[in-house]
Each structure stands twice: as C-alpha cells, then as structure tokens.
N, C-alpha and C positions, 0 to 999 in steps of 0.2 A: 432425483441426484444429478448433479451438474457435470456434464459431457465435461469429460476431461481436458481434450485439444484445448475448447473453448474454454477451461477454467487457466490452462496452459498460459492462450493468450493475455484473458485476462488480468494476468498474476504480471506477465511484459508491461502491458501498456497501461497497468493503474493509475502511473504518477506520471504518463505522459506532459498532462499540465504542467509541470515545473523546470521539465524539458522546454514548453514553449514561454515561459517566464522568464525562463534563463538566458534564451536566445536573442528575444526581441525585448524583455524590459529590464537590461542587464545589471542597470544602475539600480533600479529596482530590487531586483531577487539580491542585489549583496545586500542590502538595506536589511530586507527577511533574515541574510542568513544570517546578518550581525545582531541581531534580535532575537534570535534562538541561544546568544549565550543570556539572557535571563530565567530566571528558574520559572520554571510552569511552562512555559511557552512551545507553544506548540508550531509549528508549519500554516495550518490552515486559520489561526490567528493570526499569528502577523503577517499571514499573507494580506486578510479580512481588514487587518489595519492599513498598510500600504496601497493596496491595489483597489479594495473596497470589494473581492471577490477570490476566490481560492483555487489554488492548482486542480483540485476536482471538479469544479464549477466548471475553470475552462479546458480540462481536458474533457467533459463531457460535449462542451459545445462544439472541440475538433471533432469526437468518434461522430455528432451529427453527420456534421461536415462532412464528416471521410464516409458517411453512411454507413455505418458499419453498425451489427444486427443491435435489438434491443436489449441485448442480454449483455452485451461489451459498454451497449451505454450506459447500462444503469452502477455497471462493476464499475468503471471509471468515476463516475459520476456518484456514487452512493459508500465509495470503501471507507468512509471514516463517519456516516452514519448509517448503515448497511439497513436498520428496522426502518428507515424514513423511503426505500425504493419504491416506488410504486406498483412492479409488477413481478421484480425477481428479484427480490430480500435476500437469496439462500448466494447469488455470487456474487451477492455487495458482499456479503458475510463472510463467505469464501474469504476474497481479497483482504479484507479484513483481517482474517486470523492470519493467514501468509504474510501479510505486510508486518503484522507484532510480532511474529514468530522469527520473521530476517530479524528482525530488529534484537528481540531477545539473545539471537543469536549471536549480534553484532556483523552482518551481512551486510555492508553497504554503509549507508548516510543516511538515514530518513530525514535527520535534520528538527532539530526542536526536542523537549519533553517527550518520554518513552509514555506511550500511554496501554498498559495492559491490555489483553482482548477481553470483553464481558463473556459471562457464562450466556447472555442475551445474544450476543453474535455467535458463540460458539454454537449457541440452539439454530439459531438461525439457516445455517448451513449443515445439521447433521452431526456437529460435535460433541464431546463431552470433555471436562478438561482431563479426565486420565487418555482418552486416546490423544487429546491436544500432546498433551505432555509427552505422550509414547513418540507422537510421532516430532515433534521437537530432538526429541536423543535420538530417532536415528537418523535424524538429516545431520545432530552434533554430531554422529559414530561416521555417519558417509563423508562428511568436510573433512573432518580429521584426517580420514583413511586418506581422502582424496591429497591434502595437505603432505603427510604423509610420504605419498609418491614421490610427488612435485620434488618434497625437499632431493629423496634419496636419489632423483635422478639427477640432480646437481651436479 
C-alpha cells in the first residue's frame, strides 16, 4: 500500500514537467498545445514531436535534481507508463489512475485526447474497475457539494 502523504504529493507534482516546459520553452509549449487540437493527439506525443522528450521525463529529471525520494521520481517519470516503473509501479499507477479520474471529471485541463485508465494500471495500484468507479462518483458528488456551497455563499 502506498503511504497517503506520498500519494498526495505524487498527485500534486506528477505533471511538474509541464510547468517547466511552459516556463522555459514557452514558444514550444504553445506549439504543443496547438497540436492538441488534432484528433487522438496526446500531450506526450506532441511533446516528443516538438521537444524530443515528454513532460514526464523532464519532471523526473527535476525530481532527481531536487533529490526527491525514488517513489516520487517514479510517480512523476512513469505516470503515463506505470508498468515500466523499475521499482515502484504502484505509485506511478496511482498517479496515472488519479490523473485519468480528474480528466474524466473535467477537473482542470490535462491537454490532448483522453485515454481511460487501463485495468492493468488499476491492478498495479490495487484498484478494480468497480472501486475506481465508486471513488470517481464519490469525488464527483463531493465536488458538486462544494460547488453548491460556493454558489450559495455568493
């Protein structure tokens, strides 16, 4: 089982490579974002076409530079291919599953074509489709409740 604090941190930082690309390679980032209008284009494919590297790889290098724990390095570096994580595929799969869930609920903008989380990825972090769906619905209900409270206060 993954430590909840590590999982939370992984969720916060898993896409930090996107921030680096936007900040330091902004013209390339704009090109990548424009490419996302193409059907079936993903952020990683567009990044590799433009930069020759993905945000996951950039983020992993930053995690190494910052001397983050190996668990977080793998969550960041392998969240699009958790099965390839050499030592900690569960944390990478958890980040991938949470990312997919957020995209399904339209929380934020991940960029590019949505790819549902695979059952193999779910299994790596101890999920089954029914539990994944239950968590997604609880999250949706919680978000709806929070939105109603915010609107009510206005």
